[in-house]
NUKOL-363725 format. One record per atom (N, C-alpha, C, CB): x, y, z; residue in one letter. Coordinates in pm, whole numbers, plus 50000, padded with zeros to 5 digits. Glycine has a CB too. Example, Ala and Ser with C-alpha at 12.3 -4.5 7.8 and 13.67 -1.06 7.14 Angstrom:
<atoms>
513194943150780A/512304955050780A/513204967050780A/511314955350905A/512854977550708S/513674989450714S/512905000350787S/514084994050572S/
</atoms>
This chain:
<atoms>
484234815150576M/483544827850579M/482954830650441M/484494839250622M/481654830250422P/481074831650289P/481264845550234P/479604828350293P/480884846950107Q/481104859550036Q/480304870650099Q/480734858249889Q/480894882350103F/480274893850168F/479064898750091F/481284905250184F/479184900549962F/478074904549879F/478404901449735F/477754919449899F/477444902349651K/477684901349507K/476864911849435K/477344887249454K/477344916149320T/476664926149242T/475894919549129T/477654936449187T/474934926949075R/474134921448967R/474724924148830R/472764927048973R/475644933948821K/476294936448695K/477654942348722K/475454945748605K/478554942048624P/479914946748648P/479944961048694P/480724945348524P/480984964148773A/481094977548830A/481994986548749A/481604976748971A/482524981748641L/483494989548565L/482834996948449L/484604980648513L/481775004648476E/481115012248373E/481575026748381E/479595011148387E/481615033648267P/481995047548270P/481025055548354P/482065053148129P/481555065248423A/480735073848506A/481055088248472A/480955071148657A/480325093948379S/480635107348332S/480205118048429S/480005109848199S/479215114948512D/478735124748607D/478645118048742D/477365130748565D/479805115948803V/479875108248927V/479705117449044V/481205100548937V/478725114849129G/478545122549250G/479035114649368G/477095126649269G/479625121049465Q/480095114149585Q/479485120649706Q/481645114349594Q/478885112149791L/478335116749918L/477245127149896L/479435122550006L/476435124849793G/475315133649768G/475655146349695G/474685137049893G/476895148349651E/477295160449583E/477725157249441E/478415167349658E/477635166949352K/478005165149213K/479405170349189K/477005172149121K/480205162349119I/481565166549085I/481625168348936I/482625156249134I/481975180048890E/482075182648748E/483535184548711E/481225194948708E/484155173448676I/485575173548643I/485755165648515I/486445167648759I/486495171048422D/486745164048297D/487645152048322D/487365173348193D/487545142248237S/488465131048242S/489845135848207S/488035119748148S/490885128548244P/492245132748215P/492425135848067P/493225122048258P/493095146848039V/493265151047902V/494235142147828V/493735165347896V/495075135347902D/496065126647837D/496055113147906D/497485132947842D/495395103647850S/495355090247906S/496195081047821S/493905085147915S/496775071147886D/497625061647816D/496835049347773D/498795057647904D/495525050047774S/494725038547739S/494615036947590S/493345039647800S/494085025647549S/494015022347408S/492755027147342S/494145007747390S/491805032447421G/490585037447364G/489565026547333G/490885044847242G/489635015047397E/488695004347374E/487305008747419E/489114991547447E/486305004847342V/484945008447375V/484324997947465V/484105010347249V/484534985347432E/483964974447508E/485004968547602E/483404963547414E/484614967347728F/485564962347827F/485514947247833F/485274968447965F/486704941047834K/486824926647851K/487814924247963K/487274919647718K/487344917448066E/488194915448184E/489464907848150E/487424907948292E/490564912148209G/491844905648186G/492454910348056G/491684890548184G/492804900947968G/493434904747841G/494744911947864G/492494913547758G/494844923947809Y/496054931847828Y/496234935447976Y/496004944547743Y/495184934048053G/495284936848196G/496354928648264G/493974934448262G/496604916348216W/497634908048279W/499034913348248W/497504893548232W/499194919848133V/500464926848106V/500634938448202V/500514931947960V/499544945448229V/499564956448326V/499924951148464V/498204963748329V/499334939648502V/499634933648632V/501124930448643V/498794920748653V/501694924548537A/503124921148539A/503974933748549A/503504913148414A/503584944448478S/504344956948483S/504314963048622S/503784966848381S/503124963448683V/503004969148817V/503744960548919V/501514970648857V/503694947248901L/504444938248990L/505934941648988L/504234923548948L/506494943548869L/507924946748858L/508234960448915L/508374945948713L/507334970148893V/507534983448950V/507544982649102V/506444993248902V/506594975149159N/506564973649305N/507814966849357N/505324965749347N/508324956949281A/509544950049323A/510734959449327A/509834938249230A/510754969249236H/511904978249224H/511634991949283H/512314979549079H/510584992949364T/510335005049444T/510175000949591T/509065012749393T/509004995349624W/508774990949761W/509704979549801W/507334986649779W/510004970649706G/510914959649736G/512304964549771G/511004950149620G/512804974049692M/514104979949723M/514054988049852M/514564988949608M/512924994449878N/512805001950002N/512854992750123N/511495009950002N/512324980550109S/512374971050221S/513804967450258S/511604958350185S/514714968250160S/516114964950189S/516764975250280S/516894963950060S/516064986450307Y/516644996250400Y/516814990350540Y/515765008750408Y/516024979850572S/516224973450702S/517644967850713S/515184962250724S/518204962950601V/519574958050599V/520554969650611V/519854949950471V/520294980450535F/521124992450548F/521084997850691F/520645003250449F/519894997850752L/519745003250888L/520584995350987L/518275003250930L/520474982050981A/521274973651072A/522764976151051A/520944958651051A/523194978350925Y/524594981150896Y/525004994750952Y/524854980750744Y/524175004950929Y/524495018450978Y/524595018951130Y/523445028350930Y/523675012051198L/523645012751344L/524895006851408L/522415005551396L/525634998451335R/526794991951393R/528114995951332R/526634977451380R/528075003451222S/529325006651154S/529855020651184S/529145005251006S/528965030151219G/529405043951240G/529985050051114G/530435044551351G/529365047150999T/529915051150870T/529865066150847T/529185044150760T/528755072750884L/528535086750850L/528795095850969L/527105088750800L/529305107850939D/529505117951042D/528165123951084D/530465128950992D/528075127351212G/526875133751264G/525655124851265G/526565145851184G/525855111651274S/524735102351270S/524305098251410S/525105089951188S/523075093551419S/522515088251542S/521445078051504S/521935099551634S/521095069051595P/520055059251561P/518745065751518P/519795050251681P/518335076751583L/517095083351545L/517185089451406L/516735094151646L/518375094751372A/518545100451237A/518415089651131A/519915107451225A/518995078051154F/518855067151059F/517405062251050F/519775055551097F/516695062451163A/515285058751161A/514475068451077A/514735058151304A/514845081451082F/514145091451001F/514315088750852F/514645105351035F/515475083650813V/515695080650671V/514675070550622V/517135075450648V/514515059650697G/513525049550659G/512115054950661G/513625037650750G/511785062950763G/510455068750769G/510185078550656G/510255075650901G/511205086750624L/511035096450516L/510795089650382L/512245105350506L/511455078450358S/511295071850229S/509845067650206S/512195059650221S/509115064650313I/507695061150299I/506825073650306I/507285051250409I/507085082350403S/506215093950420S/506285103550303S/506585101250547S/507455105450244M/507555114050127M/506785108150009M/509025116150089M/506795094849997A/506015088349892A/504535091349908A/506245073249895A/504065091550032L/502655094550057L/502385109450046L/502245089450195L/503345117750087L/503145132250087L/502975137849947L/504315139050155L/503685132349849V/503605137649713V/502455131649634V/504905135049639V/501665122949695S/500585116349620S/499585126149560S/499855106749711S/499185137249629P/498285146649561P/498905152949437P/497855157549657P/500205156349446I/500895162149331I/500975151949218I/502305167049370I/501305139549253A/501385129149151A/500015126449089A/501945116249212A/498965127149170T/497615125149118T/497265135849016T/496595125249232T/497605148449046M/497345159148951M/498185157548824M/497625172749015M/499415152648840C/500265150348723C/499685139648632C/501685146348767C/499075129348691I/498445118948611I/497315124948528I/497915107548700I/496495133348592G/495395139548521G/495845148948411G/494525146848616G/496975155548432R/497435165648336R/498365159848229R/498155176848409R/499285151148270F/500315146348178F/500185131548143F/501665148848237F/499405123948217G/499225109848189G/499995100848283G/499625106948049G/499605088248286T/500205078548377T/501675075948345T/499425065648372T/501985074248217K/503355070548180K/504355081548214K/503425067448032K/504005094048185A/504915105148214A/505175106248363A/504345118348160A/504125104348443T/504275105048589T/505175093848639T/502905104348658T/504975081848587L/505805070448627L/507265072748589L/505285057448561L/507515078048471R/508895080048427R/509615090448511R/508925084248281R/508905100648556L/509515110348646L/509945103548775L/508535121948676L/509105094748827G/509455087248948G/510655078248928G/508295079048994G/510755072248810V/511895063448779V/513205071248785V/511725057048639V/513215083148726I/514435091348724I/514825095548866I/514225103848636I/513845099748945L/514135104149081L/514645092749168L/512885110349145L/514055080949152E/514495069449234E/515935065549202E/513555057449212E/516255064449072A/517615060849035A/518605071449081A/517725058948883A/518225084149067G/519095094949111G/519335094749262G/518505108149072G/518325090449338S/518485090049484S/519535079749525S/517135086749552S/519565068249459F/520565058149492F/521965062849455F/520235044949420F/522085069649341I/523385075149302I/523855085349405I/523305081649162I/522945094249447G/523305104049549G/523695097749680G/522155113549571G/522965087049720A/523285080249846A/524665073849842A/522225069649877A/525095069549723S/526395062949712S/527545072549739S/526555056849574S/527295085649727F/528345095649752F/528165102649887F/528345106049640F/527235097749971S/526965104150099S/528125102350195S/525685098450162S/528525113450257T/529585112950359T/529105118450493T/530805120650313T/527955125150491E/527385130650613E/525905126750622E/527545146150617E/525385128150742M/524025123650766M/523005130850680M/523675125350912M/523165143850661W/522165151350584W/522185147450437W/522405166350599W/523325142550388H/523375137550251H/522425125550236H/524825133450212H/522475116650333L/521645104550327L/520165108050344L/522075094550434L/519875117550432L/518485121750452L/517875127150323L/518405132350563L/518675135150250L/518145141150127L/518055131050013L/519015152850085L/519015121750006S/519055112349893S/518155100249918S/520485107649867S/518565091550012Q/517805079350034Q/516495081850107Q/518645069450113Q/516395093150176G/515145096550243G/514195104150155G/515435104450367G/514525117050126V/513595125950056V/513485122449908V/514035140450071V/514615122049836C/514575120049691C/514015106349655C/515975121649632C/514475095949724F/513925082649697F/512435082249727F/514665072049780F/512025088449838G/510605088549874G/509745095449770G/510415095150007G/510215106649715V/509455113649611V/509355104949486V/510125127249577V/510475098849445G/510445089949330G/509515078149352G/511825084949298G/509585072249470L/508695061249505L/507235065749498L/509025055949645L/506955077849548G/505595082949547G/505025084549408G/505535096049618G/505825089749315F/505345091449179F/505125077849112F/506345099749097F/506035068349134C/505865054949076C/504635048049135C/507115046349100C/504485048849267F/503395042049335F/502045048049298F/503595042649486F/501925061249303T/500655067749272T/500245065249127T/500735082649299T/501235064849038A/500925062648896A/500405048648870A/502165065048812A/500775038848953T/500425024948925T/499355019149016T/501635016548935T/499125024949134V/498275018449234V/496825017249189V/498335026149364V/496335026449109G/494925025949069G/494685019948932G/494355039449072G/495735015248865V/495595010748726V/495054996448718V/496935011548655V/495594987448798V/495184973348790V/493694971448814V/495974965148890V/493064977748917P/491624975848937P/490784980048817P/491174983349057P/491304988748730Q/490544993048614Q/490364981848512Q/491235004848548Q/491194971548515W/491184960948415W/490424948648459W/492584957148379W/489924948448585F/489304936348638F/488054939748717F/490284928548726F/487154929948724D/485944931148805D/485854919248900D/484684932148716D/485594907248846K/485444895448930K/486754891648998K/484934883848847K/487884893748928R/489174889948983R/489974902149028R/489974881948881R/489304912849064R/489984925449094R/490944923949211R/488964936449124R/490484918049321S/491344916849439S/492544907749409S/490544911349558S/492304896749337F/493394887649305F/494434894549217F/492864875249235F/493984901349112A/494924908249022A/495694918949096A/494184914348902A/495004926549181N/495664937049257N/496684931149354N/494634945549333N/496314919949417A/497224913549512A/498454907849442A/496504902449589A/498274902149321V/499414897149246V/500384908549215V/498954890349115V/499844920049175S/500714931449143S/501444936449267S/499904942849081S/500764936749382T/501424941449504T/502394931149559T/500384944849610T/502264918449519S/503214908349566S/504624911249517S/502784894449521S/504744919649414G/506074923349366G/506924929749473G/505954932749250G/506314937449562S/507094943549669S/507654933049763S/506244953649747S/506904922049783G/507414911149866G/508554903749802G/506314901549898G/508374900049675F/509444892949605F/510664901949587F/508964887849468F/510424914849559G/511544924149548G/512274925649679G/511054937549501G/511504926549789G/512144927349919G/512944914949953G/511114929750025G/512404903249915L/513134890649936L/514484890849865L/512294878749888L/514444894349736I/515674894149656I/516654904649705I/515344896449508I/516174916849727Y/517094927749757Y/517534928149903Y/516464940849721Y/516784921749993S/517284920450130S/518534911650134S/516184914650223S/518494900550059L/519664891750052L/520764897849966L/519254878049996L/520374903649852A/521374909149760A/522094921149820A/520714913049629A/521354929649891T/521964941549949T/523014937850052T/520894950450013T/522694928250139N/523674923850238N/524914918150170N/523054913450332N/524714910250063A/525844904349991A/526664915149920A/525354894049890A/525994925049861M/526714935749791M/527514944449887M/525734944449712M/526924947550002I/527654955550101I/528904947950148I/526744959050221I/528744934950171T/529854926750221T/530964925250118T/529344913150261T/530594923049991N/531584919649888N/532024931549803N/531024909149799N/531144941349782L/531474952549694L/531584965949766L/530444953649585L/531054966549887G/531074979149961G/529754986449949G/532204987949912G/529534995750041L/528275003150048L/528015011249922L/528265012250170L/529055018149870D/528875027049756D/528355019649633D/530195033949722D/528995008349600W/528595001149480W/527274993649499W/529674991449440W/526914990649622A/525584984849647A/524504994649603A/525414981249798A/524685007449639F/523735017749596F/523715019249444F/524065031149662F/524865019349382R/524925021749237R/524315010449157R/526375023849193R/524514998149202I/523884986749133I/522364987349146I/524414973549190I/521874991049264L/520434992749282L/519895003549190L/520124996149428L/520655014349170A/520215025249082A/520065020348939A/521215036949087A/521035012748891I/520985007748753I/519784998348735I/522305000348717I/519584989248828L/518484979748818L/517124986848820L/518554969548931L/516974996548912A/515715003848922A/515415011448794A/515755013449041A/516425017948736F/516215025948616F/515825017248497F/517485033948583F/516515006048478V/516274997548360V/514904990748370V/517384986948347V/514624984448483V/513394976648495V/512174985848498V/513424967948622V/512184996148581N/511035005048590N/510825012848461N/511205014648706N/511925016348394G/511795023248266G/511115014548162G/513165027448215G/511465001748158A/510804992548064A/509324990948097A/511504978848066A/509014990348225C/507614988948266C/506785001248229C/507524986448417C/507395013048231S/506665025248194S/506255025048047S/507525037548222S/506965017247966I/506605015847825I/505415006447809I/507805010747742I/505394995647886A/504344985447873A/503044989347941A/504834972347929A/503104997848042L/501915001048122L/500875008548040L/502305009448244L/499615005348063R/498505011947994R/497335013448091R/498075003847867R/496735025248097D/495615027348188D/494285027448113D/495785040448266D/493175027948190R/491825029148134R/491105040848199R/491025016048153R/491825051848218N/491255063248288N/490015068848219N/492295074148301N/490055069948087K/488905075548016K/487705066048021K/489265078347870K/487975052948006E/486875043448001E/486095042848132E/487405029647966E/486795043548244V/486115042448373V/485745055948430V/486995035048472V/486095066848360G/485775080148410G/486515083648537G/484305081248434G/487815079948544A/488595082248666A/488695097248695A/490005076148651A/488515100848822I/488565114648867I/489905116948936I/487365117948964I/490825123748870H/492145126248928H/492175140348988H/493265124648820H/491455141749100V/491445154249174V/492155151749306V/489975159549196V/493035161049343A/493855158649461A/493065159149591A/494965168849467A/492105168249602F/491365169749726F/489875171049695F/491865181949807F/489085162449757H/487635163949751H/487145164249895H/486955152149668H/486815176349944L/486585178450086L/485345171350138L/486455193050113L/484445167150049A/483245160150097A/483595146950165A/482295157549981A/484735141150131F/485155128850198F/485255130850349F/486495124150143F/485745142550391F/486025144850532F/484755145450617F/486795157750549F/483595146650553K/482345147750626K/481725134250660K/481365155950548K/482325123550611Q/481705110550624Q/482445101450720Q/481615104050489Q/481755095350817P/482395086450913P/483095074650847P/481385081451012P/482505069350738Q/483115057650675Q/484495060850619Q/482225052450564Q/484695073250573F/486015076950524F/487025076750638F/485975090850459F/486635081850754W/487565082150868W/487835068250922W/487005091050979W/486865059250913L/487125045450951L/488115038950854L/485815037350955L/487965041950726F/488895037150624F/490295042550651F/488425041350483F/490385055250685V/491665061450717V/492245055550845V/491515076650731V/491385053450946G/491855047951073G/492475034251057G/490725047151172G/491875026050973W/492445012950944W/493865014250890W/491565005250844W/494065023150794G/495395024850737G/496365031950830G/495305032450609G/495875041750906F/496715049850996F/497405040951099F/495875060551068F/496625032651168F/497205024151272F/497985012451211F/496105018851365F/497495007351099S/498164996051036S/499544999950984S/497324990650922S/499685011950928I/500975015950872I/502015017750982I/500825028950792I/501585021951102I/502525023051214I/503095009351249I/501825029351339I/502194999551263G/502664986051293G/503544980451184G/501494976951316G/503164982751058Y/503914977350945Y/505324982950938Y/503194980050815Y/505454996250951V/506775002550942V/507684997551054V/506655017950948V/507134996351175I/507924991451287I/508424977251261I/507104991751417I/507544968751214V/507924954751192V/508954953651079V/506694946251159V/508694960150966V/509534958050849V/510954963550869V/508904964650727V/511084974350948F/512404980250968F/513104975151095F/512284995250975F/512364969351189S/512954965851319S/513434951451330S/511964968351426S/512864942451251V/513154928251271V/514644925051256V/512364920051172V/515364929751151P/516794926451145P/517594931551264P/517394932051018P/517294943951309D/518004949251426D/517604941851553D/517724964151441D/516324937951563Y/515864930251679Y/516624916851686Y/514334927751670Y/516804910551570A/517514897751568A/518924899251623A/517554892051426A/519604910051587Q/520954912151637Q/520934916151784Q/521664922851555Q/519874922651828T/519754926451969T/519654914252060T/518534935351990T/518974903852013V/518824891752096V/519914881552070V/517454885352071V/520944885351991G/522124876951982G/522414870151850G/522034866952081G/521634873151745F/521894866951615F/522744876151529F/520564863551544F/523304870951420G/524214878551336G/523504886751229G/525184869351272G/524304895151158A/523754903551053A/523194895250938A/524824913051000A/523864884450903T/523374875850795T/522044869450833T/524414864850762T/521934864950958Q/520674859251004Q/519564869651003Q/520824853451145Q/519914882151037G/518924892851031G/518434895450890G/519504905551089G/519354895350793S/518944897550654S/518114885850602S/520174899550565S/518384873750651I/517574862150612I/516154863650665I/518204849050663I/516024868750788L/514684871050843L/513924881450761L/514794875450990L/514624892150721A/513984902150636A/513544895950504A/514934913950610A/514374886950450A/514024880150325A/512804871150343A/515214871750274A/512734864150456I/511584855450483I/510314863850496I/511814847150612I/510414875250564F/509284884350577F/508774888350439F/509674896950658F/509684892050351N/509274896350217N/508794884750132N/510424903350148N/509354872750153L/508854860950083L/507394858350118L/509714848650116L/507064859750246S/505674857750286S/504764868150222S/505534858450439S/505294880350204Q/504524890650134Q/504284886549989Q/505254904250141Q/505344881949924G/505234878449782G/504304866649757G/506584875349727G/504404856349839L/503554844549820L/502154846549877L/504194832449884L/502054854249984G/500774855350053G/499804865349993G/501014859050192G/500314875949929R/499394886149879R/498444881049771R/500184897549825R/498904872849674P/497914867149580P/496854858549650P/498634858849475P/497254851349754L/496284843349829L/495284852249900L/497004834249929L/495744863449954I/494834873050015I/493864878449910I/495614884650081I/494384881049789G/493514885849683G/492444875749644G/494334889249561G/492834863049631L/491844852549601L/490804851649711L/492544839049583L/491254852049836A/490324851249948A/489384863349951A/491084850350081A/489924875149915S/489094887249915S/487974886249812S/489944899549886S/488294881249692D/487274879649589D/486234869149628D/487914875949456D/486664859249703R/485754848349740R/484934851349864R/486544835649762R/485564857149966F/484904858650095F/484544873050131F/485774853050201F/484924882550050G/484604896450079G/485834904550114G/483604897250192G/485964916450052R/487194924250067R/487344930150206R/487224935249965R/486264934750265L/486324939950401L/486534928750502L/485044947750436L/485914917350477N/486084905950568N/487544901550577N/485214894150522N/488174899950462V/489554895050460V/490514905550513V/489954890950317V/490274918350480A/491124928950534A/491064929250686A/490714942650477A/489864927650741G/489714927550886G/490364915350950G/488254927950923G/490174903750890L/490754891550945L/492284892050939L/490244879150870L/492834897050828G/494284898150816G/494874907550919G/494664902850677G/494194918750944T/494664928151045T/494634921951184T/493824940951042T/493594914251214L/493494907651343L/494624897551362L/492124900651357L/494944889851256I/496044880251266I/497364887451289I/496114871651138I/497564899051223A/498784906851246A/498904911051392A/498804919151155A/497774914651451C/497764918451593C/498134906651682C/496374923951633C/497514895251659L/497734883551744L/499154878151731L/496734872651710L/499694878051608T/501054872851591T/502094882151653T/501364870851442T/501834895351651A/502764904551715A/502814902051865A/502354919151687A/501654899551926F/501614897252070F/502164883452109F/500184898652121F/501794873152034F/502114859652079F/503384854052017F/500964850552046F/503604855851886F/504794850251824F/506024859051847F/504574848451676F/505894872051819W/507054880851829W/507524882151973W/506744894651771W/506584883952066I/506974886152206I/507414873152272I/505804892252285I/506614862552261F/506864850452338F/507824840752270F/505564843452366F/507904841152136A/508774831652066A/509934838551995A/507974823651967A/510014851752007G/510974859351929G/512414858051968G/510614873151934G/512704852252084K/514094851052126K/514784838752067K/514174850652276K/514004829752012S/514584818451940S/514514821351791S/513854805151975S/515514816651718Y/515554819451574Y/514394812751501Y/516894814751515Y/514024800751547A/512894793851486A/511604801751508A/512754779651545A/511464807551628G/510284815751655G/510224828151567G/510264819951800G/511394834351544L/511424845951456L/511104842051311L/512794852651462L/511554830451270V/511234825751135V/509724824051120V/511964812351105V/509094817751220V/507644815651215V/506924829151211V/507154807351337V/507364838651294Y/506714851751295Y/506824858551160Y/507324860551403Y/507984857851097N/508164864350968N/507404857350856N/509644865050933N/507114844450873L/506264837550776L/504844843150778L/506244822550805L/504434849150889F/503144855850898F/503224870550857F/502604854751041F/504364874350798G/504564888350761G/503554893750662G/505904890050705G/502934884950583V/501944889550486V/500794896750555V/501414877750404V/500444892550676F/499334898950746F/499764912350806F/498804889650857F/501054913550839A/501554926450889A/501394937350784A/503024925250931A/501524933550655G/501384943350547G/500144941350465G/502574942750458G/499044936350525C/497834933450446C/497174946050394C/496844925550530C/497574957750444I/497024970150391I/497334971650243I/497564982250469I/498494966950198W/498914969450060W/498094961649958W/500374965950043W/497824948749974P/496964942149876P/495484945549891P/497124927349886P/495094950950007C/493674953150035C/493204967450018C/493384948850174C/494124977350021V/493684991150030V/492894995549907V/494865000150049V/493344992149786A/492624996549667A/491264989649655A/493454993649542A/491164976249671P/489834970049667P/488894975049776P/489984955249677P/489414977049898V/488564982150006V/488124996449975V/489314981750141V/489045004649923G/488675018249884G/487605018349776G/489895025749836G/487695009049682A/486665008049577A/485315004249637A/487084997749471A/485314996149743E/484054992749809E/483425005049875E/484284981749912E/484255014249921V/483765025849995V/483275036749901V/484845031250086V/484035039849795V/483695051449710V/483455047849565V/484785061649717V/483835035749520G/483675032149380G/484945034549300G/482545039949320G/485035027849185I/486225028749101I/486485042949050I/486075019348984I/485485050549001P/485795063848946P/486475073149045P/484535070348898P/486065072749172L/486615081849272L/487765075849351L/485525086049367L/488195063749314L/489305057449386L/490585065649384L/489575043749328L/491015071249268P/492235079549270P/492115091549363P/492565084449131P/490925097649368A/490745109449452A/490825106049600A/489405116049422A/490175094949640V/490205091449781V/491575086549823V/489145080949812V/492275079249735L/493615074549770L/494605086149781L/494115064349667L/494385096749702S/495245108549712S/495225114349852S/494825119049610S/494045115449909I/493915120450046I/494405109950146I/492455124350077I/494105097550116Y/494455086650206Y/495945086050233Y/493985073350149Y/496745086650125W/498195085950142W/498715098250217W/498895084850006W/498075109650195L/498525121750264L/498325120650414L/497775133950210L/497205114750455V/496925113150598V/497935103650663V/495495108050619V/498465094150585L/499385084250641L/500825089150648L/499335071750559L/501065101650609V/502425106950610V/503015107050751V/502455121050551V/502305112850846L/502835114150982L/503125100551047L/501865121851069L/502175091151045P/502495078251110P/503645070951043P/501275069351109P/503755071550912S/504855064550846S/506195071350871S/504595063650696S/506185084550891T/507425091950919T/507975088451056T/507185106950909T/507115087951156F/507585087051294F/507455073251356F/506835096851377F/506925063451282A/506725050251342A/508045044051388A/506055040851242A/509035043551301E/510315037551339E/511075046451437E/511165034851216E/510885059551428V/511495068651526V/510955065651665V/511225083451487V/509625063851674I/509005060551802I/509535047151852I/507475060051789I/509675037551760A/510155024251800A/511565024851859A/510145014751680A/512485031951792L/513855032851843L/513915041051971L/514775038851738L/513015050851985A/512975058652109A/512485050052226A/512065070952092A/511595040552197M/511075031652302M/512035020152333M/509725025952260M/512955017352241K/513895006352261K/514805008952381K/514735004152134K/515004998952462K/515844999952580K/517064990952566K/515044996352706K/518084993252645P/519274984552638P/518944970452686P/520424990452722P/519724961052640G/519564947452688G/518754938552596G/518924947652822G/518704926052632E/518054915952549E/516564918052538E/518314902152605E/515934923952642N/514484926552640N/514174940852598N/513894923752777N/515104947252532G/514934961352498G/513794964252404G/516174966452440G/513354954452327Y/512294956652228Y/510894953552280Y/512574948352105Y/510754950052407L/509444945752459L/508384956552443L/509564941852605L/508704968852483D/507724979752468D/507374982152322D/508274992752530D/508344980652235V/508104982452092V/507154971752041V/509434982052013V/507354959452084Q/506494948452040Q/505054950452086Q/507034935152092Q/504884954652211I/503534957152264I/502874968652188I/503584960452415I/503644979152162F/503104990752090F/502644986651949F/504165002052081F/503444978751879A/503074974351744A/501794965951748A/504214966151681A/501674957051847G/500464949051860G/499234957451885G/500624939051970G/499374967851970L/498244976651999L/497824984551875L/498604986252111L/498774988351791M/498434995651669M/497604986851575M/499715000451597M/497974974151565Y/497184965151482Y/495794962751543Y/497914951751465Y/495704962651675A/494394961151739A/493484972951706A/494564959851892A/494044985151713A/493244996951678A/492854996851530A/494045009851710A/493754992051445S/493444991051303S/492304981151278S/494694986751225S/492324970051349F/491264960051334F/489914965851375F/491574947551417F/489874973351484L/488604979251527L/488054988751420L/488784986651660L/488934996251355S/488505005651251S/487884998251133S/489675014151203S/488534987751086I/488014980450970I/486744972751007I/489074970750914I/486644968751132W/485424961751176W/484224971251174W/485624955951316W/484404983451223F/483304993151218F/482994997451075F/483645005451304F/484024998050990L/483795001150848L/482954990150784L/485135002850773L/483244977850817R/482444966650766R/480994967850813R/483034953350810R/480794971950937S/479444973650989S/478704984550912S/479484977151138S/479414995350878W/478795005850796W/478365000450662W/479755017650777W/479244992350598K/478924987050466K/477724977850473K/480134979550408K/477634969850577L/476464961250595L/475204969550606L/476634952550719L/475284980750677H/474114989450691H/473714995150556H/474415000850789H/474694999750476Q/474375005450346Q/473784994950253Q/475625011550283Q/474364983050252V/473844972350167V/472444968350213V/474774960250169V/472234968150344G/470904965050397G/469884975450356G/470954964050547G/470284988250354C/469384998850311C/469014997250163C/470025012650335C/470004993850081L/469714991749940L/468804979649920L/471014989949862L/468974969750003D/468164957749993D/466694960650024D/468694946950087D/466464971150104M/465094974850140M/464354981650026M/465124984050261M/465104986549925I/464474993449814I/463824983249721I/465495002149737I/462584984549697E/461864974749616E/462264975749470E/460364976849631E/462364964249406E/462774963949267E/461704969749175E/463094949849224E/460474969949219G/459404975149134G/459354990249125G/458104970249183G/460144997349206E/460125011849204E/460725017249075E/460885017349324E/460305029149039S/460905035848925S/462315040248961S/460045047748879S/463115043148858E/464495047548882E/464515060248964E/465225049748748E/463575069248936E/463535082049009E/463215079849156E/462495091548947E/462225070949183D/461865068049323D/463015060849395D/460595059449329D/463685051849322R/464795044549381R/465925053949420R/465295033849283R/466245063449329E/467295073149358E/466905081949476E/467585081749236E/465625085849481S/465155094349591S/465225086949723S/463705099149565S/464805074149723R/464845066349846R/466285064249892R/464145052749826R/467175061149799A/468575058949835A/469205071649888A/469355053949715A/468845083149827A/469395095849874A/468915098950015A/469005107149779A/467675095450044S/467145098150179S/467845089450283S/465625095550184S/468405078150239L/469145069350329L/470615073050337L/469015054950284L/470985084350268R/472355089450271R/473345079450210R/472775092650415R/472925072750102I/473795063750030I/474445071449917I/473025051349977I/475775072349911P/476455080149807P/476055075749667P/477965079049823P/475885085649578H/475515082549440H/476565073849373H/475305095349361H/477845076949397S/478915069049334S/478885054649382S/480285075249363S/478495052549510L/478405038949561L/477265031549493L/478205039049713L/476125038649471R/474995032249403R/475375028549261R/473765041549403R/476065037749192T/476505034949055T/477475023349052T/477155047348993T/478415023449146Y/479455013149151Y/478874999349177Y/480485016449258Y/477944998649270L/477374985749303L/476454980549192L/476604986749434L/476104989249100G/475314984848986G/473864982049019G/475924972848928G/473294988749117G/471884986849149G/471694981449287G/471244977749051G/470754972649304I/470414967149435I/471304955249468I/468934963149440I/471894955449586L/472784944649627L/472064934949720L/474044950249695L/472494922649718K/471924912449805K/473014906449893K/471234901349723K/472814906350023V/473764900250114V/473444885350127V/473734907350252V/474464876950099K/474274862550115K/474514858350259K/475214854950022K/475724860550306H/476114857150444H/477114867350491H/476714842750454H/477464866650616I/478504875350672I/479704866750704I/478004883050800I/
</atoms>
């Protein structure tokens, strides 16, 4: 699949007066940026230190969150907490993700007011505190508040503070660098899925939580020192809500891709260990499957990033979503009762979570780098409901017996199918916009070019981001 498009000049230029969707936004750059104040941008360099820092943060936030699948399988069979039920435990996992997305507008405003590092450090404290609180939980509501709400808020501040930083340091290798940083959640999930099961078995549930708290605090705290943003240089707009986004079909297609994809992802990541035990395998085998799933995330996300830079970010996001749909229908349903079949399905886990390495680059294609923090702030907020109730819906659909997960498997596959349709129509919109820009003659004056582009309803920020007239090579 050849490259989707190429630009004539780098897209990482400052945008002091960035308009989106034909409107002017007059917002000052963040008053406190953690950047070095470089005038001339050079791709990479210290950016690779930033990539390593974000990778470690993802490993000790999303990676640790992935280990909840091991906790969930343990809770469902141990009866540890008073007043517990399978749906209540499902809410804990959903809350940890939905709360992270729900606080994204607040975290975005904190970045603009206090800076990236301060926002990240607040998340570090909340995450470590949540694990400590969970270690003393004796009732269900204790766990909901600690591992659900508090961990989710901490995760949200850490994630929002770091998700938009890596793309600021790269242009040609943006998708690859972003994918390498997001692969940390896969490697972290691999390590902590195995480690959590071993800690629960050998040290007990309480000390498993406390060890996770210490590791999260030390590693993420160190990363908050090394992290550096380029908010001032790129003119990043850290506004929580920009209502003009809601008027555009392309924004809703972008949201639709994430909305349906996150439902499928949450179901898969939290259900596989319990599914393995439902069809007759042991807890250790279930944790190994979770580890394999996360290994595929860790190894596969950089490859997705390389493919995105080479073949087009929308193209690869769409293809990855389609593969997630097909593997859910064919591998999980038809081969999932054998352990070898489950291993193969989890090796394709990178496509189940392709939203994570692709969302920032795809968002940049839609609105441009300057407005990426603003659009992601709304984006995460919209994904709160599906991430909260995805696993709840899955456990509600689960039936007794060996085939109890069949409806859940079909539902997850359908969600990925709907997600693929959304990204496919978004790609069609982008082709139309690029085609419109291609129609603008190079001999026109800048004023005529801007007038013609405006009449075609091409966002000013998109024109600035693309760096002029784009040429489509192939699809």
